[in-house]
C-alpha positions as a Python dict, from the first residue, in 0.01 Angstrom:
ca = {
    (1, 'X'): (0, 0, 0),
    (2, 'X'): (-338, 135, 112),
    (3, 'X'): (-630, -57, -38),
    (4, 'X'): (-482, -135, -379),
    (5, 'X'): (-306, -465, -302),
    (6, 'X'): (-435, -781, -469),
    (7, 'X'): (-481, -938, -124),
    (8, 'X'): (-503, -692, 164),
    (9, 'X'): (-357, -751, 509),
    (10, 'X'): (-535, -513, 746),
    (11, 'X'): (-427, -473, 1107),
    (12, 'X'): (-737, -526, 1323),
    (13, 'X'): (-751, -247, 1582),
    (14, 'X'): (-388, -201, 1489),
    (15, 'X'): (-210, -517, 1594),
    (16, 'X'): (-454, -612, 1869),
    (17, 'X'): (-283, -942, 1947),
    (18, 'X'): (53, -775, 2001),
    (19, 'X'): (-27, -442, 2171),
    (20, 'X'): (-326, -285, 2347),
    (21, 'X'): (-601, -261, 2087),
    (22, 'X'): (-691, 70, 1926),
    (23, 'X'): (-393, 252, 2078),
    (24, 'X'): (-115, 440, 1904),
    (25, 'X'): (127, 166, 2009),
    (26, 'X'): (-93, -91, 1837),
    (27, 'X'): (-118, 106, 1514),
    (28, 'X'): (256, 172, 1507),
    (29, 'X'): (327, -197, 1562),
    (30, 'X'): (101, -290, 1271),
    (31, 'X'): (278, -39, 1048),
    (32, 'X'): (617, -181, 1149),
    (33, 'X'): (494, -523, 1040),
    (34, 'X'): (406, -399, 693),
    (35, 'X'): (27, -401, 685),
    (36, 'X'): (-153, -248, 389),
    (37, 'X'): (-398, -73, 622),
    (38, 'X'): (-513, -53, 982),
    (39, 'X'): (-869, -84, 1110),
    (40, 'X'): (-1008, 110, 1404),
    (41, 'X'): (-1338, 195, 1573),
    (42, 'X'): (-1477, 538, 1657),
    (43, 'X'): (-1733, 679, 1898),
    (44, 'X'): (-1825, 1044, 1950),
    (45, 'X'): (-1748, 1200, 2288),
    (46, 'X'): (-1812, 1572, 2331),
    (47, 'X'): (-1802, 1618, 1957),
    (48, 'X'): (-1466, 1443, 1916),
    (49, 'X'): (-1401, 1108, 1750),
    (50, 'X'): (-1235, 879, 2002),
    (51, 'X'): (-1083, 546, 1903),
    (52, 'X'): (-1235, 269, 2113),
    (53, 'X'): (-1437, -39, 2023),
    (54, 'X'): (-1683, -88, 2307),
    (55, 'X'): (-1956, 143, 2435),
    (56, 'X'): (-1808, 101, 2782),
    (57, 'X'): (-1451, 137, 2905),
    (58, 'X'): (-1439, -171, 3129),
    (59, 'X'): (-1278, -424, 2894),
    (60, 'X'): (-1000, -213, 2744),
    (61, 'X'): (-905, 38, 3016),
    (62, 'X'): (-854, 63, 3391),
    (63, 'X'): (-1181, 253, 3419),
    (64, 'X'): (-1542, 145, 3452),
    (65, 'X'): (-1871, 264, 3314),
    (66, 'X'): (-2048, 356, 2995),
    (67, 'X'): (-1865, 564, 2739),
    (68, 'X'): (-2162, 801, 2716),
    (69, 'X'): (-2115, 895, 3082),
    (70, 'X'): (-1758, 1019, 3030),
    (71, 'X'): (-1638, 1363, 2943),
    (72, 'X'): (-1342, 1379, 2710),
    (73, 'X'): (-1083, 1485, 2969),
    (74, 'X'): (-1139, 1203, 3219),
    (75, 'X'): (-1174, 953, 2935),
    (76, 'X'): (-833, 1048, 2801),
    (77, 'X'): (-676, 998, 3144),
    (78, 'X'): (-765, 627, 3151),
    (79, 'X'): (-495, 367, 3095),
    (80, 'X'): (-582, 170, 2781),
    (81, 'X'): (-301, -79, 2848),
    (82, 'X'): (74, -46, 2901),
    (83, 'X'): (29, 321, 2984),
    (84, 'X'): (-137, 397, 2649),
    (85, 'X'): (-428, 641, 2627),
    (86, 'X'): (-744, 629, 2418),
    (87, 'X'): (-644, 826, 2108),
    (88, 'X'): (-841, 1073, 1904),
    (89, 'X'): (-890, 978, 1541),
    (90, 'X'): (-679, 1273, 1429),
    (91, 'X'): (-389, 1143, 1639),
    (92, 'X'): (-402, 810, 1459),
    (93, 'X'): (-398, 985, 1123),
    (94, 'X'): (-89, 1175, 1236),
    (95, 'X'): (85, 860, 1366),
    (96, 'X'): (15, 633, 1068),
    (97, 'X'): (215, 705, 750),
    (98, 'X'): (13, 833, 458),
    (99, 'X'): (103, 527, 251),
    (100, 'X'): (-93, 305, 491),
    (101, 'X'): (-470, 293, 451),
    (102, 'X'): (-711, 346, 740),
    (103, 'X'): (-1043, 164, 777),
    (104, 'X'): (-1266, 360, 1013),
    (105, 'X'): (-1552, 160, 1160),
    (106, 'X'): (-1843, 376, 1275),
    (107, 'X'): (-1956, 257, 1617),
    (108, 'X'): (-2143, 511, 1825),
    (109, 'X'): (-2448, 730, 1760),
    (110, 'X'): (-2371, 1031, 1544),
    (111, 'X'): (-2034, 898, 1432),
    (112, 'X'): (-2126, 907, 1063),
    (113, 'X'): (-2199, 1280, 1034),
    (114, 'X'): (-1909, 1376, 1261),
    (115, 'X'): (-1662, 1169, 1060),
    (116, 'X'): (-1796, 1317, 737),
    (117, 'X'): (-1732, 1663, 876),
    (118, 'X'): (-1388, 1589, 1024),
    (119, 'X'): (-1233, 1356, 769),
    (120, 'X'): (-962, 1542, 585),
    (121, 'X'): (-892, 1498, 218),
    (122, 'X'): (-515, 1448, 227),
    (123, 'X'): (-482, 1178, -35),
    (124, 'X'): (-472, 890, 211),
    (125, 'X'): (-669, 577, 126),
    (126, 'X'): (-965, 558, 366),
    (127, 'X'): (-1242, 298, 389),
    (128, 'X'): (-1543, 361, 614),
    (129, 'X'): (-1741, 62, 741),
    (130, 'X'): (-2015, -16, 989),
    (131, 'X'): (-2275, -264, 1107),
    (132, 'X'): (-2497, 41, 1165),
    (133, 'X'): (-2646, 111, 824),
    (134, 'X'): (-2796, 442, 933),
    (135, 'X'): (-2457, 580, 1035),
    (136, 'X'): (-2303, 447, 714),
    (137, 'X'): (-2575, 613, 505),
    (138, 'X'): (-2537, 939, 696),
    (139, 'X'): (-2167, 934, 618),
    (140, 'X'): (-2208, 833, 255),
    (141, 'X'): (-2470, 1101, 190),
    (142, 'X'): (-2225, 1367, 307),
    (143, 'X'): (-1905, 1218, 165),
    (144, 'X'): (-2000, 1005, -138),
    (145, 'X'): (-1645, 1015, -271),
    (146, 'X'): (-1508, 813, 23),
    (147, 'X'): (-1529, 433, -22),
    (148, 'X'): (-1746, 248, 228),
    (149, 'X'): (-1823, -111, 323),
    (150, 'X'): (-2115, -272, 506),
    (151, 'X'): (-2017, -525, 773),
    (152, 'X'): (-2193, -861, 810),
    (153, 'X'): (-2181, -1113, 1095),
    (154, 'X'): (-2441, -1333, 926),
    (155, 'X'): (-2542, -1399, 567),
    (156, 'X'): (-2868, -1258, 441),
    (157, 'X'): (-3043, -1197, 109),
    (158, 'X'): (-2972, -876, -76),
    (159, 'X'): (-2615, -820, 43),
    (160, 'X'): (-2497, -710, -300),
    (161, 'X'): (-2803, -490, -362),
    (162, 'X'): (-2751, -314, -30),
    (163, 'X'): (-2384, -261, -107),
    (164, 'X'): (-2474, -122, -448),
    (165, 'X'): (-2712, 129, -290),
    (166, 'X'): (-2425, 247, -71),
    (167, 'X'): (-2182, 259, -364),
    (168, 'X'): (-1975, 24, -148),
    (169, 'X'): (-1619, -64, -236),
    (170, 'X'): (-1618, -399, -54),
    (171, 'X'): (-1836, -620, 163),
    (172, 'X'): (-1672, -719, 492),
    (173, 'X'): (-1784, -1051, 637),
    (174, 'X'): (-1710, -1262, 946),
    (175, 'X'): (-1445, -1509, 834),
    (176, 'X'): (-1639, -1819, 937),
    (177, 'X'): (-1903, -1732, 677),
    (178, 'X'): (-1661, -1681, 390),
    (179, 'X'): (-1629, -1955, 131),
    (180, 'X'): (-1576, -1986, -243),
    (181, 'X'): (-1947, -1952, -319),
    (182, 'X'): (-1979, -1623, -132),
    (183, 'X'): (-1659, -1481, -278),
    (184, 'X'): (-1763, -1571, -631),
    (185, 'X'): (-2123, -1453, -589),
    (186, 'X'): (-2032, -1113, -447),
    (187, 'X'): (-1730, -1084, -675),
    (188, 'X'): (-1956, -1129, -977),
    (189, 'X'): (-2147, -824, -852),
    (190, 'X'): (-1824, -627, -832),
    (191, 'X'): (-1757, -648, -458),
    (192, 'X'): (-1440, -794, -307),
    (193, 'X'): (-1492, -980, 19),
    (194, 'X'): (-1275, -884, 316),
    (195, 'X'): (-1281, -1141, 598),
    (196, 'X'): (-1258, -1061, 969),
    (197, 'X'): (-1083, -1166, 1192),
    (198, 'X'): (-823, -1412, 1057),
    (199, 'X'): (-532, -1510, 1281),
    (200, 'X'): (-445, -1848, 1128),
    (201, 'X'): (-188, -1820, 846),
    (202, 'X'): (-325, -2132, 674),
    (203, 'X'): (-676, -1986, 672),
    (204, 'X'): (-545, -1660, 528),
    (205, 'X'): (-363, -1849, 254),
    (206, 'X'): (-677, -2048, 175),
    (207, 'X'): (-889, -1732, 155),
    (208, 'X'): (-636, -1575, -78),
    (209, 'X'): (-650, -1884, -300),
    (210, 'X'): (-1031, -1863, -305),
    (211, 'X'): (-1011, -1506, -429),
    (212, 'X'): (-1095, -1306, -116),
    (213, 'X'): (-992, -942, -127),
    (214, 'X'): (-810, -958, 204),
    (215, 'X'): (-824, -1022, 576),
    (216, 'X'): (-830, -834, 903),
    (217, 'X'): (-589, -981, 1158),
    (218, 'X'): (-486, -927, 1519),
    (219, 'X'): (-143, -1072, 1436),
    (220, 'X'): (14, -905, 1133),
    (221, 'X'): (337, -1086, 1220),
    (222, 'X'): (167, -1416, 1133),
    (223, 'X'): (-30, -1305, 829),
    (224, 'X'): (222, -1174, 582),
    (225, 'X'): (152, -1072, 227),
    (226, 'X'): (35, -1362, 17),
}
């Protein structure tokens, strides 16, 4: 498992369609369903990496307000769904077996350098991704041995060249943009394409047949290994 499967099934924010996203319950559910890896998002709060997608707490917790206005203690008291709390990144690493890869998406300001400093070298397969190229570069400069991946929500020229400059392992692209041409073009440059977010089993099968490197899914129970 990890990131060495021919076609990766990666639990998006754990198993976000089956449990509160980015919570320990969600990651454990994804692991139970046999994913190769889990994906999560990190922001920095008081020097700690907290696992939450948005820059506010309104959508995913019973709280309100901008993440930047919270101190760590009150943030950790919020209900992130079904009584779950917003976890620290280190808690996810402890909860997820070492055989399962972890894709850390850098979200908030300063997350790249903090992750570079905190990420432990314990043999686990880790992939670091981001839409924020500055954070991704900050991380890669400090930890060049850790695979990384730029994220794309639209196609643009120079995707492979940018990935090459980052020594990227993959290029992760919104699934609606992924077709045979893109997979073959980026594959010829040495970059597997990982598609997000795929919840339709037929679409996942089609992407596997086209040669995609894998998919991120909210429903690992639907998207089994190809």
